[in-house]
C-alpha positions as CSV (number, residue, x, y, z in Angstrom):
1,M,25.9,3.2,-27.8
2,N,26.7,4.8,-31.8
3,N,23.1,5.8,-32.8
4,N,24.4,7.6,-35.9
5,A,23.2,7.8,-39.5
6,S,24.5,4.4,-40.8
7,G,22.1,2.4,-38.3
8,S,24.8,0.1,-37.4
9,T,22.4,-1.1,-33.9
10,A,20.2,-2.3,-36.2
11,P,20.3,-6.0,-37.0
12,A,22.3,-7.6,-40.1
13,P,19.1,-7.9,-42.7
14,A,18.1,-4.4,-41.7
15,R,21.5,-2.8,-42.9
16,R,21.7,-4.8,-45.9
17,R,18.1,-3.2,-46.9
18,L,18.8,0.3,-46.2
19,A,22.2,-0.5,-48.2
20,R,20.1,-1.3,-51.2
21,R,17.3,0.8,-50.9
22,R,20.3,4.0,-50.3
23,A,22.5,2.3,-53.7
24,R,19.2,2.7,-55.6
25,G,18.8,6.4,-54.3
26,S,15.6,5.7,-52.1
27,S,15.8,5.8,-48.0
28,L,12.1,4.2,-48.1
29,D,11.2,0.5,-48.6
30,P,8.6,-0.5,-50.7
31,H,6.0,-0.7,-48.2
32,E,7.1,3.0,-46.9
33,T,6.6,4.2,-50.6
34,R,3.3,2.4,-51.4
35,R,2.2,4.1,-48.3
36,A,3.9,7.6,-49.1
37,L,2.2,7.9,-53.1
38,L,-1.7,6.8,-51.4
39,L,-1.1,9.5,-49.3
40,V,-0.2,12.7,-52.0
41,A,-2.1,10.9,-54.2
42,P,-5.2,12.9,-53.2
43,A,-3.0,16.3,-53.4
44,V,-1.7,15.4,-56.8
45,A,-5.2,14.7,-57.9
46,V,-6.5,18.2,-56.7
47,L,-4.0,19.5,-58.5
48,A,-4.3,18.1,-62.0
49,L,-8.2,18.7,-61.6
50,V,-7.5,22.6,-60.7
51,I,-4.2,23.0,-62.7
52,G,-3.9,19.9,-65.5
53,Y,-7.1,20.3,-66.5
54,P,-7.5,24.6,-67.8
55,V,-4.0,23.8,-69.0
56,A,-4.9,21.1,-71.0
57,R,-8.1,22.2,-72.3
58,A,-6.6,25.4,-73.1
59,V,-4.0,23.1,-75.4
60,Y,-7.3,20.9,-77.2
61,M,-9.1,24.6,-78.2
62,S,-5.9,26.0,-79.6
63,F,-6.0,23.6,-82.1
64,Q,-9.6,24.3,-82.7
65,A,-10.6,26.5,-84.9
66,D,-12.9,29.5,-84.2
67,Q,-16.2,29.8,-86.4
68,H,-16.2,32.7,-88.8
69,L,-17.2,33.9,-92.8
70,D,-15.1,32.4,-95.7
71,E,-13.4,34.8,-98.4
72,N,-17.2,33.7,-99.7
73,G,-19.1,34.6,-97.2
74,V,-20.2,31.4,-96.0
75,F,-20.5,30.6,-92.9
76,V,-17.9,28.3,-91.2
77,E,-18.6,26.1,-87.9
78,G,-14.8,25.5,-87.0
79,G,-13.2,22.1,-86.6
80,F,-9.7,21.1,-85.9
81,A,-7.2,23.8,-87.4
82,G,-4.2,21.9,-87.2
83,L,-1.3,25.0,-86.5
84,D,-3.8,28.0,-87.9
85,N,-4.4,29.4,-84.6
86,Y,-0.2,29.6,-83.7
87,K,0.8,31.1,-87.4
88,H,-1.9,33.6,-86.8
89,W,-0.1,34.1,-83.7
90,L,3.6,34.0,-84.7
91,L,3.6,34.7,-88.8
92,Q,0.5,36.9,-87.9
93,R,-1.1,35.7,-91.0
94,C,-4.9,35.8,-90.8
95,G,-5.8,33.1,-93.6
96,D,-3.6,33.4,-96.5
97,V,-3.2,37.0,-96.0
98,A,-0.9,39.0,-93.5
99,C,-3.1,40.2,-91.1
100,P,-4.1,44.1,-91.3
101,P,-2.4,46.7,-89.3
102,G,-4.1,47.8,-86.4
103,S,-5.8,43.8,-86.1
104,T,-4.6,42.1,-82.7
105,G,-2.7,39.3,-84.9
106,S,-0.4,41.8,-86.4
107,S,0.2,43.2,-82.3
108,F,1.3,39.6,-81.0
109,W,5.2,40.3,-81.5
110,E,5.2,43.9,-80.9
111,V,2.6,43.1,-77.6
112,V,5.2,41.0,-76.6
113,W,8.7,43.6,-76.5
114,I,6.6,45.5,-74.7
115,T,6.0,42.2,-72.1
116,L,8.9,41.4,-71.7
117,F,10.3,45.0,-71.3
118,F,8.2,46.1,-68.6
119,T,9.9,43.0,-67.4
120,V,13.6,43.9,-67.6
121,V,13.1,47.1,-66.1
122,T,10.5,46.8,-63.5
123,V,11.9,43.7,-62.0
124,T,15.8,45.5,-61.9
125,I,14.9,48.2,-60.5
126,E,13.2,46.4,-57.8
127,L,15.8,44.4,-57.1
128,V,18.3,47.4,-56.6
129,L,15.4,48.8,-54.8
130,G,14.0,45.9,-52.6
131,F,17.5,45.4,-51.2
132,W,18.7,48.4,-50.3
133,F,15.1,48.2,-48.2
134,A,15.9,44.4,-47.6
135,M,19.7,46.6,-45.9
136,I,18.3,49.3,-44.3
137,M,15.1,46.9,-42.8
138,N,18.3,44.6,-41.6
139,G,19.9,47.3,-39.4
140,K,19.3,47.6,-35.7
141,F,17.6,51.2,-35.3
142,R,14.7,51.9,-32.9
143,G,11.3,52.0,-34.9
144,R,12.3,48.9,-36.7
145,G,9.7,46.6,-36.2
146,L,7.3,50.6,-37.5
147,V,9.3,50.6,-40.8
148,R,8.6,47.1,-41.8
149,A,5.1,47.4,-40.9
150,A,4.7,50.7,-42.8
151,V,6.5,49.1,-46.1
152,L,4.6,46.5,-46.7
153,I,1.6,49.2,-47.0
154,P,1.9,49.4,-50.5
155,W,1.7,45.6,-51.4
156,A,-1.3,45.5,-49.7
157,I,-3.5,47.5,-51.4
158,P,-5.3,45.9,-54.3
159,T,-3.6,46.6,-57.8
160,A,-7.0,47.9,-59.1
161,V,-6.7,50.2,-56.3
162,T,-3.3,51.2,-56.9
163,A,-4.0,52.0,-60.7
164,K,-6.7,54.6,-60.0
165,L,-4.2,55.9,-57.4
166,W,-1.0,56.2,-60.1
167,Y,-3.8,57.7,-62.6
168,F,-4.8,60.6,-60.6
169,I,-1.4,61.6,-59.4
170,F,-0.5,61.5,-63.3
171,S,-3.7,63.2,-64.7
172,Y,-2.5,66.2,-66.1
173,D,-3.8,68.5,-63.1
174,G,-2.5,66.1,-60.9
175,I,0.5,65.6,-58.1
176,I,2.7,65.0,-60.8
177,N,2.6,68.1,-62.9
178,N,1.5,70.6,-60.1
179,L,4.7,69.1,-58.2
180,F,7.1,70.2,-61.3
181,N,4.9,72.6,-62.4
182,S,5.3,70.7,-65.9
183,Q,2.4,69.9,-68.1
184,V,3.1,66.5,-69.6
185,L,0.3,64.2,-70.6
186,W,1.0,61.2,-69.0
187,F,-0.9,58.8,-71.0
188,G,-1.2,61.1,-74.7
189,D,2.7,59.7,-75.5
190,K,3.8,55.7,-75.5
191,W,7.4,56.7,-73.5
192,A,5.5,59.0,-70.6
193,A,2.8,56.1,-70.3
194,R,5.1,53.7,-70.0
195,S,7.0,55.3,-67.4
196,A,4.7,56.2,-65.6
197,I,3.3,52.4,-65.7
198,I,7.0,51.6,-64.3
199,V,6.7,54.2,-61.9
200,S,3.4,52.6,-60.5
201,D,4.4,48.7,-60.5
202,V,7.7,49.2,-58.5
203,W,5.9,51.3,-55.8
204,K,3.4,48.3,-55.4
205,T,5.6,45.8,-55.9
206,T,9.1,46.4,-54.0
207,P,8.2,45.5,-50.9
208,F,7.4,42.7,-51.7
209,M,10.6,41.9,-53.2
210,A,12.5,43.7,-50.0
211,L,10.8,41.6,-47.4
212,L,12.1,37.9,-49.5
213,I,15.4,39.5,-49.0
214,L,15.4,40.4,-45.7
215,A,14.3,37.1,-45.3
216,G,17.8,36.1,-46.4
217,L,19.6,38.5,-45.0
218,Q,18.0,37.1,-41.2
219,L,19.7,34.0,-42.0
220,I,23.3,35.3,-42.1
221,A,24.6,35.3,-38.3
222,D,26.2,37.8,-36.8
223,D,29.2,35.6,-36.2
224,V,30.1,35.6,-39.7
225,Y,30.4,39.1,-39.9
226,E,32.4,39.2,-36.7
227,A,34.5,36.9,-37.7
228,A,35.7,38.3,-40.9
229,K,35.7,42.3,-39.2
230,V,38.6,40.6,-36.7
231,D,40.1,39.2,-40.1
232,G,39.7,42.9,-41.3
233,A,37.7,42.5,-44.4
234,S,36.0,46.6,-45.3
235,P,32.4,46.4,-45.5
236,W,32.6,46.7,-49.0
237,Q,34.1,43.0,-48.6
238,R,32.1,42.1,-46.3
239,F,29.1,42.6,-48.6
240,W,29.8,41.4,-51.8
241,S,32.0,38.1,-50.6
242,I,29.7,37.4,-47.6
243,T,26.4,38.9,-48.0
244,V,25.7,38.7,-52.0
245,P,26.6,34.8,-52.1
246,L,24.2,33.8,-48.7
247,V,21.2,36.0,-49.9
248,K,21.4,34.7,-53.1
249,P,19.1,32.1,-53.2
250,A,16.2,34.4,-51.5
251,V,17.0,36.9,-54.0
252,V,16.8,34.5,-56.9
253,V,13.5,33.7,-55.4
254,A,12.1,36.7,-55.1
255,L,13.5,37.8,-59.2
256,L,11.5,34.1,-59.9
257,F,8.5,35.2,-58.2
258,R,8.5,39.3,-59.8
259,T,9.6,38.1,-63.2
260,L,6.4,35.8,-64.1
261,D,4.3,38.5,-61.8
262,V,5.0,40.8,-64.4
263,L,5.0,38.6,-67.8
264,R,1.7,38.3,-66.9
265,M,0.5,42.0,-66.0
266,Y,-2.7,43.0,-66.7
267,D,-4.3,45.3,-64.1
268,L,-2.3,48.3,-64.4
269,P,-1.5,49.5,-68.1
270,Q,-5.4,48.1,-69.0
271,I,-7.1,50.3,-65.7
272,M,-4.1,53.4,-66.6
273,T,-3.8,53.4,-70.1
274,G,-6.3,51.2,-71.6
275,G,-3.7,49.2,-73.0
276,G,-2.3,51.8,-75.5
277,A,-1.1,55.6,-74.7
278,G,-3.2,58.0,-77.7
279,D,-3.7,55.3,-80.1
280,G,-1.8,52.2,-80.4
281,N,-0.4,49.4,-78.9
282,D,2.3,50.8,-76.7
283,T,0.9,49.3,-73.1
284,T,-0.6,46.7,-73.8
285,T,0.5,43.5,-72.9
286,L,-0.1,39.5,-73.6
287,S,-2.5,39.0,-71.1
288,I,-4.6,42.2,-72.2
289,L,-4.3,41.2,-75.5
290,V,-5.5,37.8,-74.7
291,I,-8.5,39.7,-73.2
292,N,-8.8,41.6,-76.1
293,E,-9.0,38.2,-78.4
294,I,-11.6,36.6,-76.5
295,R,-14.8,39.2,-78.1
296,N,-13.5,37.8,-81.7
297,G,-12.4,34.0,-80.3
298,F,-12.1,31.9,-77.8
299,N,-9.7,29.5,-79.9
300,S,-7.4,31.9,-81.3
301,A,-7.1,33.2,-78.0
302,A,-6.8,30.0,-76.9
303,A,-3.4,29.9,-78.8
304,L,-2.5,33.1,-77.5
305,S,-2.7,31.8,-74.0
306,T,-1.0,29.4,-74.4
307,L,1.8,30.9,-75.8
308,T,1.8,32.7,-73.1
309,F,2.2,29.8,-70.5
310,L,4.8,28.5,-72.9
311,L,6.8,32.0,-72.1
312,V,6.7,32.3,-68.8
313,F,6.6,28.4,-68.2
314,G,9.8,28.7,-70.1
315,V,11.4,31.5,-68.3
316,A,10.9,29.6,-64.5
317,F,12.2,26.8,-66.2
318,L,15.6,28.9,-67.3
319,F,15.7,30.7,-63.6
320,I,15.4,26.9,-62.0
321,K,18.2,25.3,-64.0
322,F,20.7,28.0,-64.6
323,L,20.3,29.9,-61.2
324,G,19.2,27.5,-58.8
325,A,15.5,29.6,-57.9
326,S,13.5,26.7,-55.9
327,A,10.7,28.4,-54.0
328,T,10.4,25.2,-51.5
329,G,14.5,24.8,-50.5
330,A,14.6,21.2,-51.4
331,E,17.6,21.9,-53.7
332,G,19.8,23.0,-51.7
333,K,18.8,20.3,-49.0
334,A,19.5,17.8,-51.5
335,K,22.9,19.5,-52.2
336,R,23.9,19.7,-48.8
């Protein structure tokens, strides 16, 4: 009896309907499609309310003017502002003149660069260390379960606690200066402060990266390595030709999650340095700038939030489009 996927045991009319649906690119008949839509409709409605409404509200507010005093000292209620809020950030214009140095508007591109700097450096270091840790944890040795549980500890600690912990470690009379017999004022210099933030973030989130990559490594069957050994492949050839290609989906998803996380980073630099290093915005990220701008006006802060959202969305799109990142794995299944 043949039970293949084409349904050859089904009546001829049913097979013709199935063939027509497949020709349209769907395996569901119209009745099943309507039932599926009814089942997912509540979830879609909740997502639209929880995610779609705040985004739409922020975009609407970004086109409204904040209440302010004009150049003649007259109170202005606000109203529709067009692209003024976006000009304020992208062109660093405060009204008809350039924003004065030290204002939030004048620091936008500097903050974007700092945020991208943190993103590239921390994610690169975390990828290398995470891959290394995952390879170690994927090996067979006594106490492997204990090592995996221990690696999770930094990631499980709340970010605010981590920030305060590393703030004391990098303080002038902290462990780092005592250990290296140095007198570095870590939070008084911009590169020292940035280095302290990077070390703190790498310490906290490398375990997350390692566990995601470890999950990908454990999907590789031992038989594949055994066959490569029989064919005479060296350890480097096995790593480069088997491990790297097969673990790539997990690595890309880990990179996507961590990149989006760092682009939104707020707690670590805010608690450790307050967004500066002595003075200026040397460790200010986009999220810190949004919070600071809320004190000046909600609508201009909404425009900045929208720009931040577009940056994060653009990065996520590039990951999915060009690197094939799929958090659900649906894309890979479709290709198979």
